[in-house]
C-alpha positions as a Markdown table, in Angstrom:
| # | Residue | x | y | z |
|---|---|---|---|---|
| 1 | Ser | 0.0 | 0.0 | 0.0 |
| 2 | Gly | 1.2 | 3.5 | -0.6 |
| 3 | Leu | 3.1 | 2.4 | -3.7 |
| 4 | Arg | 2.9 | 5.1 | -6.5 |
| 5 | Pro | 2.0 | 3.8 | -9.9 |
| 6 | Ser | 5.5 | 4.9 | -11.2 |
| 7 | Asp | 7.1 | 2.8 | -8.5 |
| 8 | Ala | 5.1 | -0.3 | -9.5 |
| 9 | Val | 5.9 | 0.3 | -13.2 |
| 10 | Ala | 9.6 | 0.6 | -12.4 |
| 11 | His | 9.5 | -2.8 | -10.7 |
| 12 | Leu | 7.2 | -4.5 | -13.2 |
| 13 | Glu | 8.2 | -3.2 | -16.7 |
| 14 | Asn | 11.2 | -5.6 | -17.1 |
| 15 | Ile | 9.1 | -8.7 | -16.2 |
| 16 | Pro | 7.7 | -10.5 | -19.2 |
| 17 | Pro | 3.9 | -10.3 | -19.4 |
| 18 | Leu | 3.6 | -14.0 | -18.9 |
| 19 | Gly | 5.5 | -13.7 | -15.6 |
| 20 | Val | 3.2 | -10.9 | -14.4 |
| 21 | Tyr | 0.2 | -13.1 | -15.3 |
| 22 | Val | 1.6 | -16.1 | -13.4 |
| 23 | Val | 2.2 | -14.1 | -10.3 |
| 24 | Phe | -1.3 | -12.6 | -10.6 |
| 25 | Arg | -2.8 | -16.0 | -10.8 |
| 26 | Ala | -0.7 | -17.4 | -7.9 |
| 27 | Leu | -1.4 | -14.6 | -5.5 |
| 28 | Glu | -4.3 | -14.2 | -3.2 |
| 29 | Asp | -3.6 | -10.7 | -1.9 |
| 30 | Pro | -6.3 | -8.5 | -3.4 |
| 31 | Leu | -4.2 | -5.3 | -3.1 |
| 32 | Val | -1.2 | -6.8 | -5.0 |
| 33 | Lys | -3.6 | -8.4 | -7.6 |
| 34 | Glu | -5.2 | -4.9 | -8.1 |
| 35 | Ile | -1.7 | -3.4 | -8.6 |
| 36 | Leu | -0.8 | -6.1 | -11.2 |
| 37 | His | -4.1 | -5.6 | -12.9 |
| 38 | Ser | -3.7 | -1.9 | -13.1 |
| 39 | Tyr | -0.2 | -2.3 | -14.5 |
| 40 | Val | -1.3 | -4.7 | -17.3 |
| 41 | Thr | -4.5 | -2.8 | -18.2 |
| 42 | His | -3.4 | 0.8 | -17.8 |
| 43 | Trp | 0.0 | 1.8 | -16.5 |
| 44 | Ala | 2.1 | -0.2 | -18.9 |
| 45 | Lys | 0.4 | 1.7 | -21.8 |
| 46 | Ile | 1.2 | 5.2 | -20.5 |
| 47 | Phe | 4.0 | 7.1 | -22.1 |
| 48 | Pro | 4.8 | 10.8 | -22.4 |
| 49 | His | 4.0 | 12.6 | -25.7 |
| 50 | Thr | 7.5 | 13.8 | -25.7 |
| 51 | Thr | 9.9 | 11.6 | -27.7 |
| 52 | Gly | 13.6 | 11.6 | -28.4 |
| 53 | Asp | 12.8 | 13.6 | -31.6 |
| 54 | Thr | 11.2 | 16.2 | -29.4 |
| 55 | Leu | 14.3 | 16.5 | -27.3 |
| 56 | Arg | 16.6 | 16.6 | -30.3 |
| 57 | Ala | 14.4 | 19.4 | -31.8 |
| 58 | Arg | 15.0 | 21.3 | -28.6 |
| 59 | Gly | 18.7 | 21.1 | -29.1 |
| 60 | Leu | 19.5 | 18.5 | -26.5 |
| 61 | Pro | 22.3 | 16.2 | -27.7 |
| 62 | Pro | 21.4 | 12.5 | -27.6 |
| 63 | Gly | 22.6 | 10.7 | -24.5 |
| 64 | Pro | 21.6 | 9.2 | -21.2 |
| 65 | Gln | 19.7 | 12.4 | -20.3 |
| 66 | Tyr | 17.0 | 11.4 | -22.8 |
| 67 | Arg | 16.1 | 8.4 | -20.8 |
| 68 | Ala | 16.1 | 10.3 | -17.6 |
| 69 | Ile | 13.9 | 13.1 | -19.0 |
| 70 | Leu | 11.4 | 10.7 | -20.6 |
| 71 | Thr | 11.2 | 8.6 | -17.5 |
| 72 | Gln | 10.6 | 11.7 | -15.4 |
| 73 | Leu | 7.8 | 12.7 | -17.8 |
| 74 | Arg | 6.3 | 9.2 | -17.8 |
| 75 | Asn | 6.3 | 9.0 | -14.0 |
| 76 | Ala | 4.5 | 12.4 | -13.9 |
| 77 | Trp | 1.8 | 11.0 | -16.1 |
| 78 | Leu | 1.6 | 7.7 | -14.1 |
| 79 | Asp | 1.4 | 9.5 | -10.8 |
| 80 | Gly | -1.2 | 12.1 | -11.9 |
| 81 | Val | 1.2 | 15.0 | -11.6 |
| 82 | Val | 0.7 | 15.7 | -15.3 |
| 83 | Thr | -2.7 | 15.2 | -16.9 |
| 84 | Thr | -2.5 | 17.2 | -20.1 |
| 85 | Val | 0.0 | 17.6 | -23.0 |
| 86 | Glu | 0.2 | 21.3 | -22.0 |
| 87 | Gln | 1.3 | 20.3 | -18.4 |
| 88 | Glu | 3.8 | 17.9 | -19.9 |
| 89 | Thr | 5.2 | 20.7 | -22.1 |
| 90 | Asp | 5.5 | 23.0 | -19.1 |
| 91 | Met | 7.3 | 20.3 | -17.1 |
| 92 | Leu | 9.6 | 19.7 | -20.0 |
| 93 | Asp | 10.4 | 23.4 | -20.3 |
| 94 | Lys | 11.3 | 23.4 | -16.6 |
| 95 | Ile | 13.5 | 20.3 | -16.9 |
| 96 | Cys | 15.3 | 21.7 | -20.0 |
| 97 | Ser | 15.9 | 25.0 | -18.3 |
| 98 | Leu | 17.8 | 23.1 | -15.5 |
| 99 | Asp | 20.2 | 21.5 | -17.9 |
């Protein structure tokens, strides 16, 4: 309990879907089953609208910072910090101004 969606996704995104399903079927804990269900049906499909092309167009050189920025934006969507493309763009502006 208290696990943010972005935390759950970070733990689950590298597990093959069949593995998530097997764990879901084997568990009896309704809270964990709900988290796994939310991951498969919703969270795993959430990504920022920003892409590497967006970052390159902003003049950021390709590199590890792309992954960090895109992960930060995805986490914001997952956790409900960002709910519109405009909010994502504002967040991206703030992130890029820090670099």
